[in-house]
TORDRENRO-216142 format. One record per residue (C-alpha): x, y, z. Coordinates in Angstrom, 2 decimals. Layout:
N
<<X,Y,Z>> ...
***
This chain:
315
<<-0.20,-0.03,-0.07>> <<1.44,3.41,-1.13>> <<1.53,6.29,1.86>> <<1.21,9.83,1.38>> <<4.20,11.97,1.91>> <<4.81,15.48,2.78>> <<8.52,16.92,2.20>> <<9.62,13.44,2.87>> <<7.93,12.67,5.81>> <<4.68,10.32,5.99>> <<1.34,11.93,6.09>> <<-0.56,10.74,9.30>> <<-3.62,12.42,8.81>> <<-5.41,14.59,5.83>> <<-8.76,16.31,5.91>> <<-11.62,15.25,4.00>> <<-13.24,18.27,1.97>> <<-15.85,18.76,4.62>> <<-13.34,18.40,7.61>> <<-11.24,21.17,5.94>> <<-14.26,23.41,5.63>> <<-15.08,22.70,9.48>> <<-11.39,23.47,10.37>> <<-10.99,26.51,7.96>> <<-13.68,28.47,10.07>> <<-12.94,31.50,12.20>> <<-15.96,31.83,14.08>> <<-16.14,31.88,17.91>> <<-18.06,28.78,17.68>> <<-18.59,26.11,15.21>> <<-20.47,23.06,15.47>> <<-19.96,20.12,13.10>> <<-22.84,17.85,13.30>> <<-24.64,15.31,11.40>> <<-24.73,11.63,10.80>> <<-22.08,9.32,12.64>> <<-19.28,8.19,10.47>> <<-18.46,11.72,8.65>> <<-14.85,11.91,10.78>> <<-16.07,14.63,13.26>> <<-14.11,13.46,16.32>> <<-10.91,13.36,14.25>> <<-11.32,16.86,13.00>> <<-11.74,17.99,16.71>> <<-8.77,16.29,18.13>> <<-6.56,17.33,15.12>> <<-7.80,20.95,15.50>> <<-6.63,21.22,19.16>> <<-2.90,20.81,17.79>> <<-3.45,24.39,15.86>> <<-1.33,26.34,18.53>> <<1.07,23.91,20.31>> <<3.89,25.66,19.13>> <<3.09,28.88,21.78>> <<4.26,27.62,25.24>> <<1.13,28.74,27.43>> <<-1.24,27.41,25.15>> <<-3.88,25.23,27.19>> <<-6.77,23.60,25.64>> <<-9.35,21.36,26.89>> <<-11.50,18.36,24.86>> <<-14.42,16.93,26.43>> <<-16.90,14.24,26.23>> <<-19.70,13.41,28.78>> <<-17.93,10.23,30.20>> <<-14.44,9.18,30.57>> <<-15.37,5.93,28.96>> <<-16.41,7.81,25.80>> <<-13.51,10.08,26.28>> <<-10.88,7.11,26.43>> <<-11.88,6.44,22.71>> <<-10.73,9.84,21.99>> <<-7.38,9.45,23.82>> <<-6.83,6.17,21.75>> <<-6.84,8.09,18.72>> <<-4.56,11.16,20.03>> <<-2.07,7.86,20.46>> <<-2.37,7.18,16.94>> <<-1.90,10.77,15.70>> <<0.03,13.08,18.10>> <<3.16,10.58,18.96>> <<4.18,10.11,15.39>> <<4.28,13.89,14.79>> <<5.43,14.94,18.10>> <<7.61,12.05,19.57>> <<8.58,13.78,22.55>> <<5.30,15.04,23.33>> <<4.10,13.01,26.58>> <<0.74,11.98,27.79>> <<-0.25,11.69,31.84>> <<-2.53,9.10,31.89>> <<-3.17,10.70,35.74>> <<-4.10,14.30,34.55>> <<-5.44,13.15,31.26>> <<-2.92,15.54,29.65>> <<-0.61,15.68,26.66>> <<2.39,18.00,27.14>> <<4.33,19.28,24.03>> <<7.79,20.09,23.49>> <<7.12,23.84,23.55>> <<5.17,23.35,27.04>> <<1.71,23.35,25.66>> <<-0.81,21.41,26.96>> <<-3.99,19.46,25.78>> <<-6.28,18.53,28.42>> <<-8.98,15.79,28.14>> <<-12.02,15.95,30.55>> <<-15.44,14.86,31.49>> <<-18.97,16.13,32.89>> <<-20.42,12.95,34.02>> <<-22.05,14.94,37.00>> <<-23.22,18.06,37.22>> <<-20.47,19.13,39.96>> <<-18.02,18.05,37.55>> <<-18.17,21.65,35.85>> <<-16.41,23.02,38.93>> <<-13.49,21.00,38.15>> <<-12.63,23.93,35.57>> <<-13.48,26.63,37.82>> <<-10.60,29.56,37.87>> <<-8.82,27.65,34.68>> <<-8.70,29.45,31.03>> <<-8.58,27.27,28.13>> <<-7.83,29.04,24.59>> <<-9.20,26.14,22.60>> <<-12.25,23.94,23.81>> <<-13.30,20.97,21.88>> <<-16.54,19.19,22.82>> <<-17.25,15.99,21.27>> <<-20.95,15.02,20.79>> <<-22.46,18.27,22.30>> <<-26.26,16.99,22.60>> <<-24.90,15.07,25.37>> <<-24.49,18.29,27.12>> <<-26.92,20.33,29.02>> <<-27.04,24.14,28.28>> <<-26.02,25.14,31.72>> <<-22.82,22.68,31.35>> <<-22.26,24.30,28.02>> <<-22.44,27.73,29.04>> <<-20.34,27.24,32.15>> <<-17.35,25.63,29.90>> <<-17.98,28.18,27.51>> <<-17.05,30.66,30.27>> <<-13.67,28.94,30.49>> <<-12.69,29.84,26.89>> <<-10.33,32.81,27.99>> <<-6.84,33.19,26.98>> <<-4.07,31.84,28.89>> <<-1.26,34.17,27.77>> <<-0.81,36.75,24.80>> <<-1.08,35.72,21.25>> <<-3.41,32.82,21.41>> <<-6.71,32.61,19.33>> <<-9.74,31.89,21.56>> <<-12.26,29.82,20.26>> <<-14.74,26.71,20.71>> <<-15.62,23.97,18.35>> <<-17.93,21.03,18.66>> <<-19.39,17.81,17.12>> <<-22.88,16.43,17.56>> <<-24.94,13.46,16.26>> <<-28.86,14.10,16.39>> <<-30.71,12.97,19.73>> <<-29.45,13.34,23.34>> <<-30.62,15.61,26.17>> <<-28.96,18.71,24.74>> <<-30.76,18.23,21.16>> <<-33.23,20.92,21.94>> <<-30.66,23.85,22.83>> <<-28.22,22.67,20.23>> <<-30.75,22.69,17.62>> <<-31.94,26.36,18.69>> <<-28.53,27.78,19.00>> <<-26.96,26.35,15.76>> <<-29.26,24.77,13.35>> <<-32.52,26.63,13.67>> <<-31.77,30.45,13.48>> <<-29.95,30.30,9.91>> <<-29.27,28.01,6.83>> <<-26.45,25.33,7.25>> <<-22.82,27.24,6.56>> <<-23.84,30.85,7.47>> <<-22.29,32.87,9.87>> <<-24.19,34.18,12.89>> <<-23.57,37.18,14.65>> <<-24.80,37.92,18.43>> <<-24.17,40.82,20.71>> <<-23.43,39.90,24.31>> <<-22.83,41.86,27.64>> <<-19.83,40.57,29.54>> <<-18.05,41.68,32.56>> <<-14.50,42.96,31.97>> <<-11.97,42.27,34.82>> <<-12.34,45.55,36.12>> <<-15.83,44.87,36.52>> <<-17.15,46.94,33.82>> <<-20.12,45.80,31.63>> <<-18.99,45.59,28.10>> <<-20.76,44.29,24.81>> <<-18.91,41.88,22.53>> <<-19.50,40.53,19.23>> <<-19.88,36.78,19.24>> <<-19.97,34.60,16.02>> <<-21.09,30.95,15.56>> <<-21.78,28.69,12.69>> <<-23.22,25.31,11.86>> <<-21.31,22.94,9.18>> <<-23.16,19.68,8.50>> <<-21.91,16.19,8.03>> <<-22.83,12.95,6.42>> <<-21.36,9.69,6.39>> <<-20.78,10.21,2.85>> <<-18.06,12.91,3.66>> <<-16.06,9.78,4.73>> <<-14.97,8.12,1.34>> <<-13.34,5.38,3.09>> <<-16.77,4.19,4.64>> <<-18.40,4.47,1.57>> <<-16.12,2.55,-0.40>> <<-16.10,-0.43,2.02>> <<-19.72,-0.52,2.03>> <<-21.11,-3.58,0.28>> <<-24.37,-1.57,-0.56>> <<-25.33,2.04,0.00>> <<-28.31,3.99,-0.43>> <<-29.32,7.79,0.28>> <<-32.49,6.61,2.00>> <<-33.95,4.55,4.91>> <<-33.45,1.00,3.74>> <<-36.48,-0.88,2.60>> <<-38.83,2.41,2.68>> <<-41.56,1.85,0.03>> <<-44.38,3.72,-1.55>> <<-46.83,1.36,0.16>> <<-45.37,1.56,3.23>> <<-45.37,5.52,3.37>> <<-49.06,5.37,2.49>> <<-50.06,2.58,5.22>> <<-48.25,4.86,7.82>> <<-50.29,7.91,6.62>> <<-53.37,6.21,6.16>> <<-52.91,4.84,10.15>> <<-52.38,8.52,11.17>> <<-55.27,9.71,9.33>> <<-57.76,6.94,11.00>> <<-56.46,7.81,14.56>> <<-57.35,11.45,14.19>> <<-60.56,10.45,12.67>> <<-61.56,8.44,15.18>> <<-60.42,11.20,18.01>> <<-62.46,13.95,16.15>> <<-65.13,12.20,14.77>> <<-64.33,12.93,11.21>> <<-65.92,10.81,8.13>> <<-62.65,9.18,7.00>> <<-63.24,5.64,7.91>> <<-61.18,3.34,5.10>> <<-59.22,6.37,3.72>> <<-56.18,5.88,1.73>> <<-53.74,8.08,-0.30>> <<-55.16,8.34,-3.77>> <<-51.57,8.48,-5.10>> <<-50.70,5.04,-3.88>> <<-52.22,1.54,-5.01>> <<-52.64,-0.68,-2.03>> <<-50.11,-3.54,-1.97>> <<-52.00,-7.03,-2.74>> <<-50.59,-9.65,-0.49>> <<-49.97,-12.91,-2.36>> <<-47.51,-15.70,-1.86>> <<-44.23,-15.87,-3.17>> <<-41.49,-18.42,-3.43>> <<-38.07,-17.86,-2.44>> <<-37.04,-18.78,-6.18>> <<-39.44,-16.31,-7.54>> <<-38.17,-13.30,-4.86>> <<-34.55,-14.10,-6.33>> <<-35.72,-13.85,-10.15>> <<-38.01,-10.70,-9.82>> <<-37.09,-8.58,-7.19>> <<-34.16,-6.72,-9.19>> <<-37.33,-5.22,-11.22>> <<-39.09,-3.95,-8.40>> <<-35.93,-2.14,-6.78>> <<-32.37,-2.14,-8.62>> <<-30.51,-1.54,-5.41>> <<-27.05,-2.43,-7.05>> <<-27.55,0.69,-9.32>> <<-28.54,2.82,-6.68>> <<-25.43,2.12,-4.74>> <<-22.93,2.55,-7.61>> <<-24.77,6.16,-8.22>> <<-24.05,7.09,-4.63>> <<-20.52,5.79,-4.76>> <<-19.81,7.52,-8.05>> <<-21.50,10.83,-6.74>> <<-21.37,11.20,-3.15>> <<-21.84,15.16,-3.34>> <<-25.22,14.53,-4.67>> <<-26.35,12.66,-1.53>> <<-28.99,15.46,-0.45>> <<-30.42,15.95,-4.11>> <<-30.90,12.02,-4.27>> <<-32.46,11.66,-0.98>> <<-35.05,14.60,-1.72>> <<-35.88,13.21,-5.21>> <<-36.01,9.60,-3.98>> <<-38.67,7.42,-6.13>> <<-40.40,5.42,-3.71>> <<-40.43,1.51,-4.72>> <<-43.61,-0.47,-4.61>> <<-44.38,-3.52,-2.87>> <<-45.08,-6.59,-5.34>> <<-46.04,-9.54,-3.19>> 
***
């Protein structure tokens, strides 16, 4: 297998296009969110290295629980050590120390009081993996620790997220609902200066969407890949709609008994042998062709999903 090199040195990691877009952002906060498998966690731990040449640089990477955090630490062993052979990881303090003196800490917030472990501390960079696992109270407290550790450092927060979790609502309200993906949002916030005077600061944030198809390796290794929920059919969608209408009709006494979407022909159940199924199913749904199209044009994922032609049940 041929490995990439840069100036004669092996390339340990290189960003995919969507990862590169996330890492190029200049906002105070950026959320890289979407489906699992898009390489979000890798981008987060690599981003933390951006300022390790500055001796007083301090970074913090968070997960909700320590067992989850250990997965990230294992990744840093693969990425950090080959590039910084003199860097040292302390398992007791969960901290990488780099030749310059810069430090990257790894922490968790499993319990509400754990946030006070960071009281009085300043971190130039804070990375939060799986942001929807955190409450707004936890995130806002951690955000208050995003302060300069010394002169000349860049101060910012980066986070990743998958759908769902205790924080899904506030994460969506803060990063996703206010503006289309990729749009910079600006908020004026009042903060207290060190001398106690209240000042207004301009704070920016952005949402960068991720899909599993941002990771070419996953797509290439998949036997079959489709841009929709596997097995979803026209009749399946129609049956679910009819059941919802029937429930509402019973509740409100509406004359809609037996209603069925007129655009869809009901499936007619009939016995079918395994031999006939194998011989005819390709005519009902050519999954191999759809998989080829997606693998050849992964950038068209959203369009393919939005314009998916539902297959028909035929037995």
